[in-house]
GUZA-680479 format. One record per atom (N, C-alpha, C): y, z, x; atom name; residue in one letter. Coordinates in nm, 2 decimals, decimal comma, always signed. Layout:
# residues N
atom Y = Y | Z = Z | X = X | at = CA | aa = a
...
# end
This chain:
# residues 116
atom Y = +8,05 | Z = +11,13 | X = +7,96 | at = N | aa = m
atom Y = +7,91 | Z = +11,12 | X = +7,98 | at = CA | aa = m
atom Y = +7,88 | Z = +10,99 | X = +8,06 | at = C | aa = m
atom Y = +7,96 | Z = +10,88 | X = +8,03 | at = N | aa = k
atom Y = +7,94 | Z = +10,76 | X = +8,11 | at = CA | aa = k
atom Y = +7,97 | Z = +10,78 | X = +8,25 | at = C | aa = k
atom Y = +8,08 | Z = +10,85 | X = +8,28 | at = N | aa = t
atom Y = +8,13 | Z = +10,88 | X = +8,41 | at = CA | aa = t
atom Y = +8,02 | Z = +10,95 | X = +8,49 | at = C | aa = t
atom Y = +7,96 | Z = +11,05 | X = +8,43 | at = N | aa = i
atom Y = +7,85 | Z = +11,13 | X = +8,50 | at = CA | aa = i
atom Y = +7,74 | Z = +11,04 | X = +8,53 | at = C | aa = i
atom Y = +7,70 | Z = +10,96 | X = +8,43 | at = N | aa = l
atom Y = +7,58 | Z = +10,87 | X = +8,45 | at = CA | aa = l
atom Y = +7,61 | Z = +10,77 | X = +8,56 | at = C | aa = l
atom Y = +7,73 | Z = +10,71 | X = +8,56 | at = N | aa = l
atom Y = +7,77 | Z = +10,62 | X = +8,66 | at = CA | aa = l
atom Y = +7,77 | Z = +10,68 | X = +8,80 | at = C | aa = l
atom Y = +7,82 | Z = +10,80 | X = +8,81 | at = N | aa = s
atom Y = +7,82 | Z = +10,88 | X = +8,93 | at = CA | aa = s
atom Y = +7,68 | Z = +10,90 | X = +8,98 | at = C | aa = s
atom Y = +7,59 | Z = +10,94 | X = +8,89 | at = N | aa = m
atom Y = +7,45 | Z = +10,96 | X = +8,93 | at = CA | aa = m
atom Y = +7,39 | Z = +10,84 | X = +8,98 | at = C | aa = m
atom Y = +7,41 | Z = +10,73 | X = +8,92 | at = N | aa = l
atom Y = +7,35 | Z = +10,60 | X = +8,96 | at = CA | aa = l
atom Y = +7,40 | Z = +10,56 | X = +9,10 | at = C | aa = l
atom Y = +7,53 | Z = +10,57 | X = +9,12 | at = N | aa = v
atom Y = +7,59 | Z = +10,54 | X = +9,25 | at = CA | aa = v
atom Y = +7,53 | Z = +10,62 | X = +9,36 | at = C | aa = v
atom Y = +7,53 | Z = +10,75 | X = +9,33 | at = N | aa = v
atom Y = +7,47 | Z = +10,85 | X = +9,43 | at = CA | aa = v
atom Y = +7,33 | Z = +10,82 | X = +9,46 | at = C | aa = v
atom Y = +7,26 | Z = +10,78 | X = +9,35 | at = N | aa = g
atom Y = +7,11 | Z = +10,75 | X = +9,36 | at = CA | aa = g
atom Y = +7,09 | Z = +10,62 | X = +9,43 | at = C | aa = g
atom Y = +7,19 | Z = +10,54 | X = +9,45 | at = N | aa = g
atom Y = +7,17 | Z = +10,41 | X = +9,51 | at = CA | aa = g
atom Y = +7,12 | Z = +10,30 | X = +9,42 | at = C | aa = g
atom Y = +7,12 | Z = +10,32 | X = +9,29 | at = N | aa = v
atom Y = +7,07 | Z = +10,22 | X = +9,20 | at = CA | aa = v
atom Y = +7,16 | Z = +10,10 | X = +9,20 | at = C | aa = v
atom Y = +7,29 | Z = +10,13 | X = +9,19 | at = N | aa = l
atom Y = +7,39 | Z = +10,01 | X = +9,19 | at = CA | aa = l
atom Y = +7,39 | Z = +9,94 | X = +9,32 | at = C | aa = l
atom Y = +7,37 | Z = +10,01 | X = +9,43 | at = N | aa = v
atom Y = +7,37 | Z = +9,94 | X = +9,56 | at = CA | aa = v
atom Y = +7,24 | Z = +9,86 | X = +9,58 | at = C | aa = v
atom Y = +7,13 | Z = +9,91 | X = +9,53 | at = N | aa = a
atom Y = +7,00 | Z = +9,85 | X = +9,54 | at = CA | aa = a
atom Y = +6,99 | Z = +9,72 | X = +9,45 | at = C | aa = a
atom Y = +7,06 | Z = +9,72 | X = +9,34 | at = N | aa = a
atom Y = +7,05 | Z = +9,61 | X = +9,25 | at = CA | aa = a
atom Y = +7,19 | Z = +9,56 | X = +9,21 | at = C | aa = a
atom Y = +7,26 | Z = +9,49 | X = +9,31 | at = N | aa = p
atom Y = +7,39 | Z = +9,44 | X = +9,28 | at = CA | aa = p
atom Y = +7,39 | Z = +9,33 | X = +9,17 | at = C | aa = p
atom Y = +7,50 | Z = +9,31 | X = +9,10 | at = N | aa = n
atom Y = +7,51 | Z = +9,21 | X = +9,00 | at = CA | aa = n
atom Y = +7,50 | Z = +9,07 | X = +9,07 | at = C | aa = n
atom Y = +7,40 | Z = +8,99 | X = +9,03 | at = N | aa = q
atom Y = +7,38 | Z = +8,86 | X = +9,10 | at = CA | aa = q
atom Y = +7,49 | Z = +8,76 | X = +9,06 | at = C | aa = q
atom Y = +7,57 | Z = +8,79 | X = +8,96 | at = N | aa = n
atom Y = +7,68 | Z = +8,70 | X = +8,92 | at = CA | aa = n
atom Y = +7,81 | Z = +8,73 | X = +9,00 | at = C | aa = n
atom Y = +7,81 | Z = +8,84 | X = +9,06 | at = N | aa = m
atom Y = +7,93 | Z = +8,88 | X = +9,14 | at = CA | aa = m
atom Y = +7,95 | Z = +8,79 | X = +9,26 | at = C | aa = m
atom Y = +8,06 | Z = +8,74 | X = +9,28 | at = N | aa = q
atom Y = +8,09 | Z = +8,66 | X = +9,40 | at = CA | aa = q
atom Y = +8,14 | Z = +8,75 | X = +9,51 | at = C | aa = q
atom Y = +8,13 | Z = +8,71 | X = +9,64 | at = N | aa = t
atom Y = +8,17 | Z = +8,79 | X = +9,75 | at = CA | aa = t
atom Y = +8,31 | Z = +8,73 | X = +9,80 | at = C | aa = t
atom Y = +8,38 | Z = +8,81 | X = +9,87 | at = N | aa = f
atom Y = +8,51 | Z = +8,76 | X = +9,93 | at = CA | aa = f
atom Y = +8,48 | Z = +8,64 | X = +10,01 | at = C | aa = f
atom Y = +8,38 | Z = +8,64 | X = +10,09 | at = N | aa = s
atom Y = +8,35 | Z = +8,53 | X = +10,18 | at = CA | aa = s
atom Y = +8,32 | Z = +8,40 | X = +10,11 | at = C | aa = s
atom Y = +8,27 | Z = +8,41 | X = +9,98 | at = N | aa = n
atom Y = +8,24 | Z = +8,29 | X = +9,90 | at = CA | aa = n
atom Y = +8,37 | Z = +8,22 | X = +9,88 | at = C | aa = n
atom Y = +8,48 | Z = +8,29 | X = +9,86 | at = N | aa = f
atom Y = +8,61 | Z = +8,23 | X = +9,83 | at = CA | aa = f
atom Y = +8,69 | Z = +8,20 | X = +9,95 | at = C | aa = f
atom Y = +8,68 | Z = +8,28 | X = +10,06 | at = N | aa = d
atom Y = +8,75 | Z = +8,26 | X = +10,18 | at = CA | aa = d
atom Y = +8,69 | Z = +8,15 | X = +10,26 | at = C | aa = d
atom Y = +8,71 | Z = +8,03 | X = +10,22 | at = N | aa = v
atom Y = +8,64 | Z = +7,91 | X = +10,27 | at = CA | aa = v
atom Y = +8,67 | Z = +7,89 | X = +10,42 | at = C | aa = v
atom Y = +8,79 | Z = +7,91 | X = +10,47 | at = N | aa = n
atom Y = +8,82 | Z = +7,89 | X = +10,61 | at = CA | aa = n
atom Y = +8,80 | Z = +8,02 | X = +10,69 | at = C | aa = n
atom Y = +8,76 | Z = +8,13 | X = +10,63 | at = N | aa = h
atom Y = +8,73 | Z = +8,26 | X = +10,69 | at = CA | aa = h
atom Y = +8,84 | Z = +8,31 | X = +10,78 | at = C | aa = h
atom Y = +8,96 | Z = +8,31 | X = +10,72 | at = N | aa = d
atom Y = +9,08 | Z = +8,36 | X = +10,79 | at = CA | aa = d
atom Y = +9,12 | Z = +8,50 | X = +10,74 | at = C | aa = d
atom Y = +9,04 | Z = +8,56 | X = +10,65 | at = N | aa = g
atom Y = +9,06 | Z = +8,69 | X = +10,60 | at = CA | aa = g
atom Y = +9,15 | Z = +8,70 | X = +10,48 | at = C | aa = g
atom Y = +9,18 | Z = +8,58 | X = +10,42 | at = N | aa = k
atom Y = +9,26 | Z = +8,58 | X = +10,30 | at = CA | aa = k
atom Y = +9,22 | Z = +8,46 | X = +10,21 | at = C | aa = k
atom Y = +9,24 | Z = +8,47 | X = +10,09 | at = N | aa = i
atom Y = +9,21 | Z = +8,36 | X = +9,99 | at = CA | aa = i
atom Y = +9,34 | Z = +8,30 | X = +9,94 | at = C | aa = i
atom Y = +9,35 | Z = +8,17 | X = +9,96 | at = N | aa = t
atom Y = +9,47 | Z = +8,10 | X = +9,91 | at = CA | aa = t
atom Y = +9,44 | Z = +8,06 | X = +9,76 | at = C | aa = t
atom Y = +9,54 | Z = +8,02 | X = +9,69 | at = N | aa = q
atom Y = +9,52 | Z = +7,98 | X = +9,55 | at = CA | aa = q
atom Y = +9,43 | Z = +7,85 | X = +9,56 | at = C | aa = q
atom Y = +9,45 | Z = +7,76 | X = +9,65 | at = N | aa = n
atom Y = +9,37 | Z = +7,64 | X = +9,66 | at = CA | aa = n
atom Y = +9,22 | Z = +7,68 | X = +9,69 | at = C | aa = n
atom Y = +9,20 | Z = +7,77 | X = +9,78 | at = N | aa = e
atom Y = +9,06 | Z = +7,81 | X = +9,80 | at = CA | aa = e
atom Y = +9,00 | Z = +7,87 | X = +9,68 | at = C | aa = e
atom Y = +9,07 | Z = +7,95 | X = +9,61 | at = N | aa = f
atom Y = +9,03 | Z = +8,02 | X = +9,49 | at = CA | aa = f
atom Y = +8,99 | Z = +7,91 | X = +9,38 | at = C | aa = f
atom Y = +9,08 | Z = +7,81 | X = +9,36 | at = N | aa = q
atom Y = +9,05 | Z = +7,71 | X = +9,26 | at = CA | aa = q
atom Y = +8,93 | Z = +7,62 | X = +9,30 | at = C | aa = q
atom Y = +8,92 | Z = +7,59 | X = +9,42 | at = N | aa = i
atom Y = +8,81 | Z = +7,51 | X = +9,47 | at = CA | aa = i
atom Y = +8,68 | Z = +7,58 | X = +9,44 | at = C | aa = i
atom Y = +8,67 | Z = +7,71 | X = +9,48 | at = N | aa = r
atom Y = +8,55 | Z = +7,78 | X = +9,46 | at = CA | aa = r
atom Y = +8,51 | Z = +7,80 | X = +9,32 | at = C | aa = r
atom Y = +8,62 | Z = +7,83 | X = +9,23 | at = N | aa = q
atom Y = +8,59 | Z = +7,84 | X = +9,09 | at = CA | aa = q
atom Y = +8,53 | Z = +7,71 | X = +9,03 | at = C | aa = q
atom Y = +8,58 | Z = +7,60 | X = +9,07 | at = N | aa = q
atom Y = +8,53 | Z = +7,47 | X = +9,03 | at = CA | aa = q
atom Y = +8,39 | Z = +7,45 | X = +9,07 | at = C | aa = q
atom Y = +8,36 | Z = +7,48 | X = +9,20 | at = N | aa = e
atom Y = +8,23 | Z = +7,47 | X = +9,25 | at = CA | aa = e
atom Y = +8,13 | Z = +7,55 | X = +9,18 | at = C | aa = e
atom Y = +8,17 | Z = +7,68 | X = +9,15 | at = N | aa = r
atom Y = +8,09 | Z = +7,77 | X = +9,08 | at = CA | aa = r
atom Y = +8,05 | Z = +7,72 | X = +8,94 | at = C | aa = r
atom Y = +8,15 | Z = +7,66 | X = +8,87 | at = N | aa = m
atom Y = +8,13 | Z = +7,61 | X = +8,74 | at = CA | aa = m
atom Y = +8,03 | Z = +7,49 | X = +8,74 | at = C | aa = m
atom Y = +8,05 | Z = +7,41 | X = +8,84 | at = N | aa = k
atom Y = +7,95 | Z = +7,29 | X = +8,86 | at = CA | aa = k
atom Y = +7,81 | Z = +7,34 | X = +8,89 | at = C | aa = k
atom Y = +7,80 | Z = +7,44 | X = +8,97 | at = N | aa = e
atom Y = +7,67 | Z = +7,50 | X = +9,00 | at = CA | aa = e
atom Y = +7,60 | Z = +7,56 | X = +8,87 | at = C | aa = e
atom Y = +7,68 | Z = +7,63 | X = +8,80 | at = N | aa = r
atom Y = +7,63 | Z = +7,69 | X = +8,68 | at = CA | aa = r
atom Y = +7,59 | Z = +7,58 | X = +8,57 | at = C | aa = r
atom Y = +7,67 | Z = +7,48 | X = +8,57 | at = N | aa = a
atom Y = +7,64 | Z = +7,37 | X = +8,47 | at = CA | aa = a
atom Y = +7,51 | Z = +7,30 | X = +8,51 | at = C | aa = a
atom Y = +7,49 | Z = +7,28 | X = +8,64 | at = N | aa = k
atom Y = +7,36 | Z = +7,22 | X = +8,69 | at = CA | aa = k
atom Y = +7,24 | Z = +7,30 | X = +8,65 | at = C | aa = k
atom Y = +7,26 | Z = +7,43 | X = +8,65 | at = N | aa = l
atom Y = +7,15 | Z = +7,52 | X = +8,61 | at = CA | aa = l
atom Y = +7,13 | Z = +7,54 | X = +8,46 | at = C | aa = l
atom Y = +7,22 | Z = +7,47 | X = +8,39 | at = N | aa = g
atom Y = +7,21 | Z = +7,47 | X = +8,24 | at = CA | aa = g
atom Y = +7,27 | Z = +7,60 | X = +8,17 | at = C | aa = g
atom Y = +7,35 | Z = +7,67 | X = +8,25 | at = N | aa = y
atom Y = +7,41 | Z = +7,79 | X = +8,19 | at = CA | aa = y
atom Y = +7,53 | Z = +7,75 | X = +8,10 | at = C | aa = y
atom Y = +7,54 | Z = +7,81 | X = +7,98 | at = N | aa = p
atom Y = +7,65 | Z = +7,77 | X = +7,90 | at = CA | aa = p
atom Y = +7,79 | Z = +7,82 | X = +7,96 | at = C | aa = p
atom Y = +7,89 | Z = +7,74 | X = +7,93 | at = N | aa = m
atom Y = +8,02 | Z = +7,77 | X = +7,99 | at = CA | aa = m
atom Y = +8,11 | Z = +7,83 | X = +7,88 | at = C | aa = m
atom Y = +8,06 | Z = +7,90 | X = +7,79 | at = N | aa = k
atom Y = +8,13 | Z = +7,96 | X = +7,68 | at = CA | aa = k
atom Y = +8,24 | Z = +8,06 | X = +7,72 | at = C | aa = k
atom Y = +8,23 | Z = +8,12 | X = +7,83 | at = N | aa = n
atom Y = +8,33 | Z = +8,22 | X = +7,88 | at = CA | aa = n
atom Y = +8,42 | Z = +8,16 | X = +7,99 | at = C | aa = n
atom Y = +8,42 | Z = +8,03 | X = +8,01 | at = N | aa = a
atom Y = +8,50 | Z = +7,97 | X = +8,12 | at = CA | aa = a
atom Y = +8,64 | Z = +8,00 | X = +8,10 | at = C | aa = a
atom Y = +8,69 | Z = +8,01 | X = +7,98 | at = N | aa = g
atom Y = +8,83 | Z = +8,04 | X = +7,95 | at = CA | aa = g
atom Y = +8,87 | Z = +8,18 | X = +7,99 | at = C | aa = g
atom Y = +8,77 | Z = +8,27 | X = +8,01 | at = N | aa = n
atom Y = +8,80 | Z = +8,41 | X = +8,04 | at = CA | aa = n
atom Y = +8,79 | Z = +8,43 | X = +8,19 | at = C | aa = n
atom Y = +8,77 | Z = +8,33 | X = +8,27 | at = N | aa = a
atom Y = +8,76 | Z = +8,34 | X = +8,41 | at = CA | aa = a
atom Y = +8,89 | Z = +8,40 | X = +8,47 | at = C | aa = a
atom Y = +8,87 | Z = +8,48 | X = +8,57 | at = N | aa = p
atom Y = +9,00 | Z = +8,54 | X = +8,63 | at = CA | aa = p
atom Y = +9,09 | Z = +8,44 | X = +8,69 | at = C | aa = p
atom Y = +9,21 | Z = +8,46 | X = +8,68 | at = N | aa = m
atom Y = +9,31 | Z = +8,38 | X = +8,74 | at = CA | aa = m
atom Y = +9,35 | Z = +8,43 | X = +8,88 | at = C | aa = m
atom Y = +9,41 | Z = +8,35 | X = +8,96 | at = N | aa = f
atom Y = +9,45 | Z = +8,39 | X = +9,09 | at = CA | aa = f
atom Y = +9,54 | Z = +8,51 | X = +9,09 | at = C | aa = f
atom Y = +9,64 | Z = +8,50 | X = +9,00 | at = N | aa = g
atom Y = +9,74 | Z = +8,60 | X = +8,98 | at = CA | aa = g
atom Y = +9,68 | Z = +8,74 | X = +8,94 | at = C | aa = g
atom Y = +9,57 | Z = +8,73 | X = +8,87 | at = N | aa = d
atom Y = +9,50 | Z = +8,86 | X = +8,83 | at = CA | aa = d
atom Y = +9,46 | Z = +8,94 | X = +8,95 | at = C | aa = d
atom Y = +9,43 | Z = +8,87 | X = +9,06 | at = N | aa = m
atom Y = +9,38 | Z = +8,94 | X = +9,18 | at = CA | aa = m
atom Y = +9,48 | Z = +8,96 | X = +9,28 | at = C | aa = m
atom Y = +9,58 | Z = +8,87 | X = +9,29 | at = N | aa = d
atom Y = +9,69 | Z = +8,89 | X = +9,39 | at = CA | aa = d
atom Y = +9,79 | Z = +8,99 | X = +9,34 | at = C | aa = d
atom Y = +9,76 | Z = +9,11 | X = +9,35 | at = N | aa = k
atom Y = +9,84 | Z = +9,22 | X = +9,29 | at = CA | aa = k
atom Y = +9,97 | Z = +9,24 | X = +9,36 | at = C | aa = k
atom Y = +9,98 | Z = +9,21 | X = +9,49 | at = N | aa = n
atom Y = +10,11 | Z = +9,23 | X = +9,56 | at = CA | aa = n
atom Y = +10,19 | Z = +9,10 | X = +9,56 | at = C | aa = n
atom Y = +10,14 | Z = +9,00 | X = +9,50 | at = N | aa = k
atom Y = +10,21 | Z = +8,87 | X = +9,47 | at = CA | aa = k
atom Y = +10,26 | Z = +8,81 | X = +9,60 | at = C | aa = k
atom Y = +10,18 | Z = +8,82 | X = +9,71 | at = N | aa = d
atom Y = +10,22 | Z = +8,75 | X = +9,84 | at = CA | aa = d
atom Y = +10,16 | Z = +8,61 | X = +9,85 | at = C | aa = d
atom Y = +10,09 | Z = +8,56 | X = +9,75 | at = N | aa = g
atom Y = +10,04 | Z = +8,43 | X = +9,76 | at = CA | aa = g
atom Y = +9,90 | Z = +8,42 | X = +9,82 | at = C | aa = g
atom Y = +9,84 | Z = +8,54 | X = +9,85 | at = N | aa = f
atom Y = +9,71 | Z = +8,55 | X = +9,90 | at = CA | aa = f
atom Y = +9,63 | Z = +8,66 | X = +9,84 | at = C | aa = f
atom Y = +9,50 | Z = +8,65 | X = +9,84 | at = N | aa = i
atom Y = +9,42 | Z = +8,76 | X = +9,79 | at = CA | aa = i
atom Y = +9,35 | Z = +8,81 | X = +9,92 | at = C | aa = i
atom Y = +9,37 | Z = +8,94 | X = +9,95 | at = N | aa = n
atom Y = +9,31 | Z = +9,00 | X = +10,07 | at = CA | aa = n
atom Y = +9,18 | Z = +9,07 | X = +10,02 | at = C | aa = n
atom Y = +9,10 | Z = +9,11 | X = +10,12 | at = N | aa = a
atom Y = +8,97 | Z = +9,17 | X = +10,08 | at = CA | aa = a
atom Y = +8,98 | Z = +9,29 | X = +9,99 | at = C | aa = a
atom Y = +9,08 | Z = +9,37 | X = +10,02 | at = N | aa = q
atom Y = +9,10 | Z = +9,49 | X = +9,93 | at = CA | aa = q
atom Y = +9,14 | Z = +9,46 | X = +9,79 | at = C | aa = q
atom Y = +9,23 | Z = +9,36 | X = +9,77 | at = N | aa = e
atom Y = +9,26 | Z = +9,32 | X = +9,64 | at = CA | aa = e
atom Y = +9,14 | Z = +9,26 | X = +9,56 | at = C | aa = e
atom Y = +9,05 | Z = +9,19 | X = +9,64 | at = N | aa = f
atom Y = +8,93 | Z = +9,13 | X = +9,58 | at = CA | aa = f
atom Y = +8,83 | Z = +9,24 | X = +9,54 | at = C | aa = f
atom Y = +8,81 | Z = +9,34 | X = +9,63 | at = N | aa = r
atom Y = +8,72 | Z = +9,45 | X = +9,59 | at = CA | aa = r
atom Y = +8,78 | Z = +9,53 | X = +9,48 | at = C | aa = r
atom Y = +8,90 | Z = +9,56 | X = +9,47 | at = N | aa = n
atom Y = +8,96 | Z = +9,63 | X = +9,36 | at = CA | aa = n
atom Y = +8,94 | Z = +9,56 | X = +9,23 | at = C | aa = n
atom Y = +8,96 | Z = +9,43 | X = +9,23 | at = N | aa = f
atom Y = +8,95 | Z = +9,35 | X = +9,11 | at = CA | aa = f
atom Y = +8,80 | Z = +9,36 | X = +9,06 | at = C | aa = f
atom Y = +8,71 | Z = +9,34 | X = +9,15 | at = N | aa = q
atom Y = +8,57 | Z = +9,35 | X = +9,12 | at = CA | aa = q
atom Y = +8,52 | Z = +9,49 | X = +9,07 | at = C | aa = q
atom Y = +8,57 | Z = +9,59 | X = +9,13 | at = N | aa = r
atom Y = +8,54 | Z = +9,72 | X = +9,09 | at = CA | aa = r
atom Y = +8,59 | Z = +9,75 | X = +8,95 | at = C | aa = r
atom Y = +8,71 | Z = +9,71 | X = +8,92 | at = N | aa = t
atom Y = +8,77 | Z = +9,72 | X = +8,79 | at = CA | aa = t
atom Y = +8,69 | Z = +9,64 | X = +8,69 | at = C | aa = t
atom Y = +8,65 | Z = +9,52 | X = +8,72 | at = N | aa = k
atom Y = +8,57 | Z = +9,44 | X = +8,63 | at = CA | aa = k
atom Y = +8,44 | Z = +9,50 | X = +8,60 | at = C | aa = k
atom Y = +8,37 | Z = +9,55 | X = +8,70 | at = N | aa = m
atom Y = +8,24 | Z = +9,62 | X = +8,68 | at = CA | aa = m
atom Y = +8,26 | Z = +9,74 | X = +8,59 | at = C | aa = m
atom Y = +8,36 | Z = +9,82 | X = +8,62 | at = N | aa = q
atom Y = +8,39 | Z = +9,94 | X = +8,53 | at = CA | aa = q
atom Y = +8,42 | Z = +9,90 | X = +8,39 | at = C | aa = q
atom Y = +8,50 | Z = +9,80 | X = +8,37 | at = N | aa = n
atom Y = +8,53 | Z = +9,75 | X = +8,23 | at = CA | aa = n
atom Y = +8,40 | Z = +9,70 | X = +8,16 | at = C | aa = n
atom Y = +8,31 | Z = +9,63 | X = +8,23 | at = N | aa = n
atom Y = +8,19 | Z = +9,59 | X = +8,18 | at = CA | aa = n
atom Y = +8,10 | Z = +9,70 | X = +8,14 | at = C | aa = n
atom Y = +8,10 | Z = +9,80 | X = +8,22 | at = N | aa = f
atom Y = +8,02 | Z = +9,92 | X = +8,19 | at = CA | aa = f
atom Y = +8,07 | Z = +10,00 | X = +8,07 | at = C | aa = f
atom Y = +8,20 | Z = +10,01 | X = +8,07 | at = N | aa = n
atom Y = +8,27 | Z = +10,08 | X = +7,96 | at = CA | aa = n
atom Y = +8,25 | Z = +10,01 | X = +7,82 | at = C | aa = n
atom Y = +8,23 | Z = +9,87 | X = +7,83 | at = N | aa = q
atom Y = +8,21 | Z = +9,79 | X = +7,71 | at = CA | aa = q
atom Y = +8,07 | Z = +9,79 | X = +7,67 | at = C | aa = q
atom Y = +7,98 | Z = +9,85 | X = +7,74 | at = N | aa = g
atom Y = +7,84 | Z = +9,86 | X = +7,70 | at = CA | aa = g
atom Y = +7,76 | Z = +9,75 | X = +7,77 | at = C | aa = g
atom Y = +7,81 | Z = +9,68 | X = +7,87 | at = N | aa = n
atom Y = +7,74 | Z = +9,57 | X = +7,93 | at = CA | aa = n
atom Y = +7,70 | Z = +9,61 | X = +8,07 | at = C | aa = n
atom Y = +7,69 | Z = +9,74 | X = +8,10 | at = N | aa = g
atom Y = +7,65 | Z = +9,79 | X = +8,23 | at = CA | aa = g
atom Y = +7,51 | Z = +9,76 | X = +8,27 | at = C | aa = g
atom Y = +7,49 | Z = +9,76 | X = +8,40 | at = N | aa = m
atom Y = +7,35 | Z = +9,76 | X = +8,46 | at = CA | aa = m
atom Y = +7,28 | Z = +9,63 | X = +8,42 | at = C | aa = m
atom Y = +7,36 | Z = +9,52 | X = +8,39 | at = N | aa = g
atom Y = +7,29 | Z = +9,39 | X = +8,37 | at = CA | aa = g
atom Y = +7,20 | Z = +9,38 | X = +8,25 | at = C | aa = g
atom Y = +7,23 | Z = +9,47 | X = +8,15 | at = N | aa = m
atom Y = +7,14 | Z = +9,47 | X = +8,03 | at = CA | aa = m
atom Y = +7,20 | Z = +9,39 | X = +7,92 | at = C | aa = m
atom Y = +7,31 | Z = +9,32 | X = +7,94 | at = N | aa = g
atom Y = +7,36 | Z = +9,24 | X = +7,83 | at = CA | aa = g
atom Y = +7,43 | Z = +9,33 | X = +7,73 | at = C | aa = g
atom Y = +7,47 | Z = +9,27 | X = +7,62 | at = N | aa = p
atom Y = +7,55 | Z = +9,34 | X = +7,51 | at = CA | aa = p
atom Y = +7,47 | Z = +9,46 | X = +7,46 | at = C | aa = p
atom Y = +7,54 | Z = +9,57 | X = +7,45 | at = N | aa = g
atom Y = +7,48 | Z = +9,69 | X = +7,40 | at = CA | aa = g
atom Y = +7,43 | Z = +9,78 | X = +7,52 | at = C | aa = g
atom Y = +7,41 | Z = +9,73 | X = +7,64 | at = N | aa = g
atom Y = +7,38 | Z = +9,81 | X = +7,75 | at = CA | aa = g
atom Y = +7,24 | Z = +9,87 | X = +7,75 | at = C | aa = g
atom Y = +7,15 | Z = +9,83 | X = +7,66 | at = N | aa = g
atom Y = +7,02 | Z = +9,89 | X = +7,66 | at = CA | aa = g
atom Y = +7,02 | Z = +10,04 | X = +7,62 | at = C | aa = g
atom Y = +7,12 | Z = +10,08 | X = +7,54 | at = N | aa = g
atom Y = +7,13 | Z = +10,22 | X = +7,50 | at = CA | aa = g
atom Y = +7,21 | Z = +10,31 | X = +7,60 | at = C | aa = g
atom Y = +7,26 | Z = +10,25 | X = +7,71 | at = N | aa = m
atom Y = +7,34 | Z = +10,33 | X = +7,80 | at = CA | aa = m
atom Y = +7,49 | Z = +10,29 | X = +7,78 | at = C | aa = m
atom Y = +7,52 | Z = +10,20 | X = +7,69 | at = N | aa = g
atom Y = +7,66 | Z = +10,16 | X = +7,67 | at = CA | aa = g
atom Y = +7,72 | Z = +10,23 | X = +7,54 | at = C | aa = g
atom Y = +7,78 | Z = +10,15 | X = +7,46 | at = N | aa = k
atom Y = +7,84 | Z = +10,20 | X = +7,34 | at = CA | aa = k
atom Y = +7,73 | Z = +10,26 | X = +7,24 | at = C | aa = k
atom Y = +7,77 | Z = +10,36 | X = +7,18 | at = N | aa = r
atom Y = +7,69 | Z = +10,42 | X = +7,07 | at = CA | aa = r
atom Y = +7,71 | Z = +10,35 | X = +6,94 | at = C | aa = r
atom Y = +7,61 | Z = +10,33 | X = +6,87 | at = N | aa = r
atom Y = +7,62 | Z = +10,26 | X = +6,75 | at = CA | aa = r
atom Y = +7,60 | Z = +10,35 | X = +6,63 | at = C | aa = r
# end
């Protein structure tokens, strides 16, 4: 049922029209714009992001769950390319949806996530 709903939303353009504002883009991490993310670029951007969120007063309770460089560098070549980045984010979005946190509605998914 979730797969059908997700397919309808993608086809309908709902997910495209309202992207997750917390999702980072490849270019956010590719600081020198050479088409790949090094571990150094990744760590710098993560630290900057944490500082930005702290300034906005957002709690850092999930900082320990932040993705690691190795989680994205699937081919273990020491770089994250755009495809690896997209694949990781797609998997992350799907996992959030499957856990009932889809569509930016927080825990429970507003009735579209887990059944209780």
